[in-house]
N, C-alpha and C positions, 0 to 999 in steps of 0.2 A: 493380435495387435490392434491397436486403435486405428480407426479409419479416418479420424479427424484429429486435429491438434487439441491438446488438453491444457487448461490453465487452472492453476490454483489461485484463489483470491482470499486473502485474509481481510478481516474487518469487513465482511461482505453483507452485514446485516443492515447497513445504512450508508448514506453519503456516497463518497467516491467509490467504495467497494461495490456497493449495490449497483451503482450506475455503470461501473466497468463490467460487472457480471452480465448485465443486460447487453451492453455494447458488444462484448466479445462473443457472447452467445449468438447475437445477431449476425456476426461476422463468420459463424460456423464453428466456433470453438466448443468443445465439451468443457463444461465449467464445474469445478469443484469448489463449493462454497464453504468458507470457514469463518466462524465467529462464535461468541459465547451464547448469543440469544437464539435458541432453537426455533422459537415461534416465528421469528423473522426469517430465518433460513428456509423453513418450511413454505412460507408464503412466496419467498423469491423463487424457489425452485418451481413452485407451481406456475408462477407468471411466466418464467423462461420456457417451461414446457408447453404451456398453452399458446405461446408465441412461435412454437415450432423448434425451440432449442433443446439442448440436452444438458441436464444439470444433476448434480448430486451434492450432498452436504455432509459435513462432520462437524459437530460442536467442538470447538477448539479454543484453548487458552494459549496465545502466542507466547506467554512467559514461561511455558513448560516445554523444554526441549523434547521431552518424551511424547507430548501431545503433538508437537509439530512433526516429529518423525512418523508418528501414527497417521497423521493427515496425509503425508507424502505416500505412505504405504497404501492407504485407502484409495487415493487417486490412481495409483498404479494398478491396484486390484480392480477398480471400477472401469478405468478407461485404457489401461495397457501401458501408459507412458505419461510423463510430465514434460510438456514443451515450454511452458511459461509459468513462472511464479510472479505474482503481484503482491509484494510485501507492503500491504496498505494499512493494516491496523495501527492506530496511533492515538495518543491522548494529548490534550493541549490545555492543562489547568494553569494558565498564566498566573503569575503572582510576583509581587516584589520581593526581593531577596530577604529583606529585613522582616517579612512576615513569617519566615522560617517554617514554611510548609513542607517539612522534610518528607512526610508520607507522600505528598504529591510528587515531590522530586524523585523519590524512589520508584513510583509508579511509572513515571515518564522514562526513567532509565530502563526499567524492566520491559515495558511494551515497545517504546520507540527505538531502543538500541538492541536489547537482548532479543526481543521478538524478531527483528530483522536478521540478526545473526543466526537464530535458531532456524529461521526459514531457509537461509542459505545452506546451513548444515543439513537440513532435511532433504534438499533436492540436488545439491551439487554432485555428490557421488553418482547418482543416477544419470545426470546430465553428462558427466565426464565419461561414464561407461558408454553412453550412446553417442557421444561426440557431438552433441547439439543441445540447445536450450536457450532460454532467455530469462534473466532475473531482472524484474523491474521493482525498484525500491522507491517508495514515496518519501520524499523529503519535504521541503517547504521553502517559500521565500525567506522564512525565518532561519533557514540554513545558509542564507547568503547575507542577511542583514539583521542585526541585533537592535531591539528597541527596549525601552524601559518596561520591565515586567516579563520579558521574553528570555531572560538569561538562561534558565535551565532548558526550557523548550528549544531555544535556538541551539544550545549546546548539543542536545540529542539530534537535531536535524543536521547540524554540521557533521556530527558523527556518521550519520547515514550516508552523507555525500562522500566523506573520506573512505568509509568502508566499501561503498560501491566502486569508487575510482580505483581503490586498492585491488579489489577483486578483478576489475576489468584488466589491470595491468598484469595480474598473475595468471589470467586465463591463457591457455596454450593457443597460440595462433593457428595451430594445426586442427583445432576444434571449432566447430560452429556454435560457440557459446557466447552470448552477449550480455552485457550489463548495462542497464539504463537507470538514470536518476530522473524522476519527475518531481518538480518543485512548484506546487501550486501556491498562489497568492491567496487572497481572501475568497472563500468558497462558502456558499450558503449550505452548511451541514450542521450536524449535532455537536461538532467539535467544541464549540464554546460552552456547551452545557455543563462541562466539568469544572468551570472556573468558579472558585469560591472567594476570591479576593475582591471585596466590594469596591475597592479603589479602581481595579481594572475594569469592572463592570460599569461603574459610574463613567470612566473614560470613554468606554464604548458608546454609551448613551449620549455623551456630549460630542462625540466626534463628527466629522463632516459626513453627510449621507453619501453613499457610494453604491453603485450597482455591483453586487458581489457576482462572482462566477457561479454557475451552476455545476453540480457534480458531473453532469453529462459533458460539460466542456472538458474537464479533466479526462473523462473516460475516452473521449475521442482522441486526446493526446496520447493515451496509452495505446489505443488501437493503432494509431499512426506508427508508433515506435516499433510495435511487435509485428506489424505487417510489411515492414521494409524487406527488400531482397536480402538474402544471406550475407552479401558482401558489404551491406550498409549497416553501420553500427551507431545508433542514435545514442550518444553518450549522456546527454542531459537536455531536458526540456524545462524551461523556466517560463510559467505562464501565470499571469496575474490580470486583475481588472485593469482596464485602461486608465482608470482614475487613481489607482494605488501607486504610491511612490515607490 
């Protein structure tokens, strides 16, 4: 049996996922890192271990339910149990609807919605069997507020909030299983690198300068949620830069 709590983090190769891995490893969690870019996972595992933490990794595509199930099985085999899942992997190729970027819409639905569902499906039976666990799903300020160009992305993040709240209501009160939504605002990550709509990019370039959040700011919010006593259920954290509307 594991001697410390174990967390699975998807999208761990960069941004919020990477920061969350370091944050939770520093808090004593054994961390199972998941992403598609193996070289990034290898480096992150090394960094965590050099800092005195415990980590393993598995190359995983969250859009595959089989790979997500295999990830959960690998975490159990490596560490004995799964205490926390951080469903972090996500894409944000913002675009105006009339650009008809259908392939990008499909990718967002697959990663941002199906990936979250597959993560839940991979860990929930184990958590119900143990009678404890915590599922943290990363939504967005865009899951609260829609802006021009964010229609599909916002749709996926509204879905994450609905799925998480629905899960919370379905969980048996007799079990110590919690569900938390974390909704970040503008964060300095690679998330905008997938945007191909030039009008969106031009709008960013001409926008008001603003101090973005760092990935570590969100990682600390995740740490706060998962470290609360068993009787405390942090349902949602909405965190954005002070200057963001």
